[in-house]
C-alpha positions in Angstrom: -0.9 9.8 -41.6 -3.2 7.5 -39.7 -5.7 8.9 -37.2 -6.1 7.9 -33.6 -7.3 4.4 -32.9 -11.0 4.1 -32.3 -12.2 4.2 -28.7 -12.8 0.9 -27.0 -16.4 -0.1 -26.8 -18.2 -2.4 -24.5 -18.3 -2.7 -20.7 -15.3 -1.5 -18.7 -13.2 -4.3 -17.3 -10.0 -4.7 -15.2 -8.1 -5.9 -18.2 -8.1 -2.8 -20.4 -5.4 -0.1 -20.9 -7.4 3.1 -20.2 -7.8 5.2 -17.1 -11.4 4.2 -16.8 -10.3 0.6 -16.1 -8.0 1.8 -13.4 -10.8 3.7 -11.7 -13.0 0.6 -12.0 -10.3 -1.5 -10.3 -10.1 0.9 -7.4 -13.9 1.1 -7.1 -14.2 -2.7 -7.1 -11.5 -3.0 -4.5 -13.2 -0.4 -2.3 -16.5 -2.2 -2.6 -14.9 -5.5 -1.6 -13.3 -3.9 1.5 -16.6 -2.2 2.5 -18.5 -5.4 2.1 -16.1 -7.4 4.3 -16.1 -4.8 7.1 -19.9 -4.5 6.9 -20.3 -8.3 7.2 -17.9 -8.4 10.2 -19.8 -5.6 11.9 -23.2 -7.2 11.3 -21.9 -10.5 12.8 -20.6 -8.6 15.8 -23.3 -6.0 16.7 -26.1 -6.3 14.2 -27.6 -3.0 13.0 -26.8 -0.9 16.1 -26.1 2.6 14.9 -23.4 3.4 17.4 -21.3 0.4 16.4 -20.9 1.5 12.8 -18.7 4.5 13.3 -15.5 2.8 14.3 -15.7 0.0 11.7 -16.5 2.7 9.0 -13.2 4.5 9.9 -11.3 1.2 9.7 -12.8 0.4 6.4 -12.0 3.9 5.1 -8.4 3.5 6.1 -8.2 0.1 4.4 -9.7 1.6 1.3 -7.2 4.5 1.2 -4.3 2.1 1.8 -5.5 -0.2 -1.0 -6.0 2.7 -3.4 -2.6 4.2 -2.7 -1.0 0.9 -3.0 -2.7 0.4 -6.4 -1.1 3.7 -7.5 2.3 2.6 -6.1 2.2 -0.7 -8.1 1.2 1.1 -11.2 4.2 3.4 -10.8 6.3 0.1 -10.9 4.6 -0.7 -14.2 2.5 -3.5 -12.9 -0.7 -4.4 -14.8 -4.1 -3.2 -13.7 -5.4 -6.7 -13.0 -2.3 -7.6 -10.9 -2.4 -4.2 -9.1 -6.1 -4.8 -8.3 -5.5 -8.2 -6.7 -2.3 -7.0 -4.8 -3.9 -3.8 -3.5 -7.0 -5.8 -2.3 -4.6 -8.2 -0.6 -2.9 -5.2 1.1 -6.1 -3.6 2.2 -7.5 -6.9 3.6 -4.2 -8.3 4.9 -4.5 -9.8 8.5 -1.6 -7.6 9.6 -3.3 -4.4 8.3 -6.6 -5.4 10.0 -4.9 -6.3 13.3 -3.2 -2.8 13.3 -6.6 -1.4 14.4 -5.1 -2.1 17.9 -2.5 0.5 17.0 -4.5 3.1 15.0 -1.5 5.4 14.5 0.4 2.7 12.8 -2.6 1.8 10.7 -3.0 5.4 9.5 0.7 5.4 8.6 0.4 2.1 6.7 -2.5 3.5 4.7 -0.5 6.6 3.7 2.9 5.0 3.3 2.4 3.8 -0.3 2.0 7.5 -1.4 5.5 8.2 -0.2 6.9 5.1 -2.0 5.0 6.2 -5.2 6.5 9.7 -5.0 10.0 8.4 -4.7 9.5 5.8 -7.4 8.1 8.4 -9.9 10.7 11.0 -8.9 13.6 8.9 -10.2 12.0 8.4 -13.6 13.4 10.8 -16.3 10.0 11.4 -17.8 8.2 12.1 -14.5 10.9 13.5 -12.2 10.3 17.1 -13.1 6.7 16.8 -12.1 7.0 14.6 -9.0 10.3 15.5 -7.4 9.2 19.0 -6.1 6.4 17.2 -4.2 8.4 14.2 -3.0 9.2 15.8 0.4 5.6 16.5 1.2 4.5 13.0 0.2 7.3 11.4 2.3 6.2 13.5 5.3 2.5 12.6 4.9 2.6 9.3 6.9 3.8 11.3 9.9 0.3 12.9 10.1 -0.5 10.4 12.8 2.7 11.1 14.7 6.1 9.4 14.9 5.3 5.8 14.1 7.4 2.8 13.1 5.7 2.5 9.7 6.2 6.2 8.9 9.9 6.0 9.7 10.4 2.8 7.7 8.5 4.3 4.7 10.5 7.5 4.8 13.8 5.5 5.0 12.9 3.4 2.0 11.8 6.5 0.0 15.0 8.4 0.9 17.2 5.5 0.0 15.6 5.2 -3.4 16.0 9.0 -4.0 19.6 9.0 -2.9 20.4 5.9 -5.0 18.9 7.6 -8.1 21.4 10.5 -7.8 24.2 8.0 -8.1 22.8 6.2 -11.1 21.8 9.3 -13.1 24.0 10.6 -15.9 26.7 13.2 -15.4 24.7 15.9 -17.3 21.7 15.6 -15.0 23.4 14.7 -11.8 23.7 18.3 -10.5 20.0 19.2 -11.0 19.0 15.8 -9.5 21.1 16.2 -6.4 19.7 19.7 -5.9 16.1 18.4 -6.3 16.7 15.5 -3.9 18.3 17.8 -1.3 15.3 20.2 -1.6 13.0 17.2 -1.1 14.8 16.0 2.0 14.7 19.5 3.5 11.1 20.1 2.8 10.2 16.6 3.9 12.0 17.0 7.2 10.3 20.4 7.8 6.9 19.1 7.0 7.3 15.9 9.0 8.6 17.9 12.0 5.6 20.2 11.8 3.1 17.3 11.6 4.8 15.6 14.6 4.8 18.7 16.7 1.2 19.5 15.8 0.1 15.9 16.6 -3.4 16.6 15.1 -4.5 13.0 15.6 -3.8 13.0 19.4 -7.5 13.3 20.5 -8.6 10.4 18.2 -5.7 8.0 18.7 -4.9 8.5 22.4 -6.6 5.3 23.4 -4.1 2.7 22.0 -1.9 0.1 23.6 1.1 -2.0 22.6 -0.1 -5.4 21.5 1.8 -8.6 22.0 3.3 -10.6 19.2 0.6 -13.2 19.5 -2.2 -10.6 19.2 -0.8 -9.5 15.9 0.5 -12.8 14.4 -2.4 -14.9 15.6 -5.1 -12.2 15.4 -7.5 -14.8 13.7 -8.0 -16.8 16.9 -7.7 -16.5 20.7 -4.2 -15.2 21.6 -4.0 -17.6 24.6 -3.3 -20.5 22.2 0.2 -19.2 21.4 2.0 -19.0 18.0 2.4 -21.5 15.2 3.7 -21.6 11.6 0.2 -20.9 10.2 0.2 -17.6 12.0 3.3 -16.4 10.2 2.0 -17.7 6.8 -1.3 -15.8 7.3 0.3 -12.4 7.6 1.3 -12.1 3.9 -1.6 -14.3 2.9 -1.7 -17.3 0.5 -2.4 -15.3 -2.7 0.7 -13.0 -2.3 2.9 -15.7 -0.9 2.3 -18.3 -3.6 2.9 -15.8 -6.5 5.9 -14.4 -4.7 7.3 -17.9 -4.5 6.4 -18.5 -8.1 8.2 -15.4 -9.2 11.3 -16.4 -7.2 11.3 -19.9 -8.7 11.0 -18.5 -12.2 13.6 -15.8 -11.2 11.9 -12.4 -11.0 12.4 -10.3 -14.1 10.3 -7.4 -12.9 11.5 -6.8 -9.4 14.8 -7.0 -7.5 14.9 -10.4 -5.8 17.7 -9.6 -3.4 16.5 -6.1 -2.5 12.9 -7.0 -1.7 13.9 -10.2 0.1 16.2 -8.2 2.3 13.4 -5.7 3.1 11.1 -8.6 4.0 13.7 -10.1 6.3 14.4 -6.8 8.0 10.7 -6.4 8.9 10.3 -10.0 10.1 13.4 -10.2 12.3 12.0 -8.1 15.3 8.8 -10.1 15.4 10.7 -13.4 15.2 13.0 -12.4 18.0 10.1 -11.3 20.1 8.2 -14.5 19.5 11.0 -17.1 19.8 13.8 -15.6 21.8 12.9 -15.5 25.5 15.6 -12.9 26.4 14.3 -10.5 23.8 10.7 -11.2 24.9 11.5 -10.3 28.5 12.5 -6.8 27.3 8.9 -6.1 26.5 7.9 -6.3 30.2 10.4 -3.5 30.8 9.7 -1.4 27.7 6.2 -2.2 26.3 7.0 0.0 23.3 9.2 -2.8 21.9 6.1 -4.9 21.3 4.5 -2.2 19.2 7.7 -1.6 17.2 8.1 -5.3 16.5 4.5 -5.6 15.4 4.6 -2.5 13.2 7.9 -3.5 11.6 6.1 -6.4 9.9 4.8 -3.8 7.4 8.0 -4.0 5.4 7.5 -7.8 5.1 4.0 -7.2 3.9 5.3 -4.6 1.5 8.0 -6.8 0.0 5.7 -9.8 -0.3 3.0 -7.7 -2.1 5.5 -6.3 -4.6 7.1 -9.7 -5.2 3.7 -11.3 -5.5 2.4 -8.7 -8.0 5.6 -9.0 -10.1 5.5 -12.8 -10.0 1.8 -12.8 -11.2 2.6 -10.3 -14.0 5.5 -12.4 -15.1 3.4 -15.5 -15.2 0.5 -13.8 -17.1 3.0 -12.5 -19.7 4.9 -15.7 -20.3 3.0 -18.6 -18.6 5.1 -21.3 -20.4 8.4 -20.0 -19.2 10.2 -22.4 -16.8 7.4 -25.0 -16.5 9.3 -26.8 -13.8 8.8 -23.9 -11.5 5.0 -24.2 -11.9 5.1 -27.9 -11.1 7.3 -27.2 -8.0 4.9 -24.6 -6.8 2.0 -27.0 -7.3 3.8 -29.6 -5.1 4.7 -27.0 -2.5 1.0 -25.9 -2.2 -0.4 -29.4 -2.0 2.1 -30.6 0.5 2.3 -27.4 2.5 -1.4 -27.0 3.0 -2.0 -30.3 5.0 1.3 -29.7 6.8 -0.1 -26.4 8.1 -3.0 -28.2 9.7 -0.8 -30.6 11.6 1.4 -27.7 12.9 -1.5 -25.3 13.7 -2.5 -24.6 17.3 -6.2 -24.3 16.3 -6.6 -26.4 13.1 -10.3 -25.6 12.7 -9.5 -21.9 12.2 -7.1 -22.6 9.4 -9.5 -23.8 6.7 -9.4 -20.5 4.7 -5.6 -20.8 4.4 -5.7 -24.5 3.4 -8.5 -24.0 0.9 -6.8 -21.0 -0.7 -3.6 -22.9 -1.2 -5.3 -25.8 -2.8 -7.6 -23.7 -5.0 -4.8 -21.5 -6.4 -2.6 -24.6 -7.0 -5.4 -26.2 -9.0 -6.0 -23.1 -11.0 -2.3 -22.9 -11.9 -2.4 -26.6 -12.9 -5.3 -26.2 -15.3 -4.7 -22.7 -16.7 -4.0 -24.0 -20.2 -7.3 -25.7 -20.5 -9.2 -22.7 -19.2 -7.4 -20.1 -21.3 -5.6 -17.1 -19.9 -8.7 -14.9 -19.8 -10.9 -17.4 -17.9 -8.0 -18.2 -15.7 -7.8 -14.5 -14.7 -11.5 -14.4 -14.0 -11.4 -17.5 -11.8 -8.3 -16.3 -10.0 -10.0 -13.0 -9.2 -12.9 -14.8 -7.6 -10.8 -17.2 -5.7 -8.4 -14.5 -4.5 -11.3 -12.3 -3.2 -12.7 -15.1 -1.2 -9.2 -16.2 0.0 -8.6 -12.6 1.2 -12.1 -12.0 2.7 -12.3 -15.1 5.0 -9.1 -14.4 7.0 -10.0 -10.7 7.3 -13.4 -11.6 8.8 -11.7 -13.9 11.3 -9.2 -11.2 12.3 -11.9 -8.5 12.6 -13.9 -10.6 15.0 -10.9 -11.4 17.3 -9.3 -8.0 17.1 -12.5 -6.3 18.3 -12.7 -8.5 21.3 -9.0 -7.8 22.2 -9.6 -4.1 21.9 -12.7 -4.2 24.2 -10.7 -6.1 26.8 -7.8 -3.5 26.8 -9.4 -0.2 26.2 -11.1 1.5 29.2 -14.8 1.3 29.4 -16.9 4.4 28.6 -19.2 5.9 31.3 -22.7 4.6 31.4 -24.1 8.1 30.9 -22.0 8.6 27.7 -24.3 8.2 24.8 -22.0 8.8 21.8 -18.3 8.9 22.9 -17.2 9.3 19.3 -18.9 12.7 19.0 -17.1 13.8 22.2 -13.8 12.8 20.7 -14.7 14.7 17.5 -15.5 17.9 19.5 -12.3 17.5 21.5 -10.4 16.9 18.3 -11.4 20.1 16.6 -10.7 22.0 19.8 -7.3 20.5 19.9 -6.6 21.5 16.3 -7.8 25.0 16.9 -5.7 25.4 20.0 -2.4 24.6 18.4 0.0 27.6 17.9 0.2 28.9 14.4 4.0 28.8 14.3 3.8 25.0 14.4 2.2 25.1 10.9 5.2 27.0 9.5 7.1 23.8 8.5 4.3 22.3 6.4 3.3 25.7 5.1 6.9 26.4 4.0 7.2 23.0 2.4 3.9 23.5 0.5 5.0 26.9 -0.8 8.3 25.6 -1.9 6.7 22.6 -3.7 4.3 25.0 -5.6 7.2 27.3 -6.6 9.5 24.4 -7.7 6.7 22.8 -9.7 5.7 26.0 -11.5 9.2 27.3 -12.2 10.2 24.6 -14.8 6.9 25.1 -16.6 7.5 28.9 -16.8 11.1 28.3 -17.9 9.9 26.0 -20.7 7.4 28.6 -21.9 10.2 31.3 -22.1 12.6 29.0 -23.9 9.9 28.1 -26.5 7.9 31.3 -27.1 4.8 31.0 -29.2 5.3 31.6 -32.9 3.9 34.8 -34.5 0.6 34.6 -36.2 0.6 32.6 -39.3 -1.2 35.2 -41.3 1.7 37.6 -41.0 4.2 35.2 -42.6 2.0 34.1 -45.5 1.9 36.1 -48.7 -1.3 35.7 -50.7 -1.0 33.8 -53.8 -0.8 36.2 -56.7 -2.2 35.6 -60.2 0.1 34.4 -62.9 0.1 37.7 -64.7 1.3 39.6 -61.5 4.1 37.3 -60.6 6.6 38.9 -63.0 5.9 42.4 -61.4 6.9 41.2 -58.0 
């Protein structure tokens, strides 16, 4: 019998197969996000101490969202390298950055990948026993910032996945799976209701407004210039968009083409109606909440594009020579589409990161054979980080100005308003009635009991064997064997 393989030596990279490589990918992603937000804040305010608190919160939310999306992609069996690029694209997506105007939606978008990961792992036979008892709490967690569009959409996607798994499971396991899914739905509803009624984020997120479609779609420039095609292309970003198109041209083998395209379309329809249908746009003047719902619903488009882009990149890295015509078609689309975006852009001088990223990624895909797959991944990582950082810096600059114009000014005598919000926040949390915590407390107790019960049952079904010394008879000498 062969022993275990020797441990890998050398520096830790993003291309390995161990847990250390996964932690390295998350740390690198968090470092990139922190650097981008720090550069944006230095450009806006310099080294003023007061100005660092709000950007630090936004950077922390982006880091949490990227880390949880990394875990979600890993639950879909994406590689660590692909998950690193896709999670960084999610954390620095212009839509995610623009959602700082709606902080409740931004918090929900940061926590939503955890609900999707729980539902994804709960339907796998080798992980359902460990994850299904906690699925309800995970699905309810995005409601920690209140009832938001992103939280509702994430819960809907997770519940649909859980319910569909009960139909596809075998007859022998269907009963236990239905019972587990039903318990997850009950505990998730109780926990979500408790979080909504508590509304623990109310003191921090009370100062928010409903942004217009232009302020979200065209967050990289002045909203007064209107909408264009480049604004819609920017929201998923060139990195995710190109590899999603490549995966579709090669016919995705690692993701559901029809399902994720339908999810992307559902999220984009409200924004398209609000932007191009005057009758629907007039409703926003009557009900301003329509604008925030349409803006937040784009999260499903970003989600679907990220999943399809990660799957397309993994498929290419695994079999780069499959369907070479698709690679040539993508090269032509990128080189023709990039100049076309400049002619259709309302502010062409602000679209240079988009055009540069399209051309750079197209050139890398054209010369990958000469570079070798390892050097191609290194170059792609560098190009992707710069292609994601530049649009994020543009959005951070404009979004901050829009927020200053809309949010009420602080009193002149107020030295540190964030400390006031913090004191009011803890007073608000302490003043909530204890019975409002019953839903989340009951869901937590049930999840603990349900996760420990199968483990206890397995121990009783397979008791430990008696001591080996009691069953072993000492070897007797040859002369004594006949006496026995």
